N, C-alpha and C positions, 0 to 999 in steps of 0.2 A: 504494500500500500504506500502511495506517495505521501510525503509529509505536507502538511497544510502550508500554503503560501498566504502571507498576510502583510498588510501595510499598517504601520503604526506611526503616529506623530511623535516627534521628539521635543524636548524642552526648548530648542532654538527655533521652532517653527518649520523645520524641514521634516521629511518623512524617511522611514527606513523600511526596507522590504526584508521579511524574514521567511526562511524555509524551516519549519519546526522552530527550534531555538537558535538556529544559526542566522546571523545577520548577513544577508547577501550584498546589500548596497545601502548606503545612507547618504544623507545630504541632498535628497531630491525634493523637487516640488511635488505637490500632491498628484498632479497630472502625470509627471514623469514616473512616480512610484506606481500609480495605477496602471500605466502602460507596461511597465516592467513586469508587474505582477501578472497581467494578462498574457504577456509573452511567455513567461515561465509556465503558466498554467496550460497554455496551448501546447507547448513543447512536451510537457508531462503527458497530456492526453494523447498526443501523437505517438509517444514512446510506448504507452500502455496499449494502444490499439495495435501497434506493430508487434508487441510481445504476445498478444492474444491470438495471432494468426499462425 
């Protein structure tokens, strides 16, 4: 099972993207963080689909 991808705000007004407890990238605007999260999620879905065939 893939770890959950989530976006969390930081104290300085930027956003950090996490996979499980691992911070993948930080210092992003909300839009950048949401786009990155969507990209990672699509990649995971593609990998899961390929593994099931």
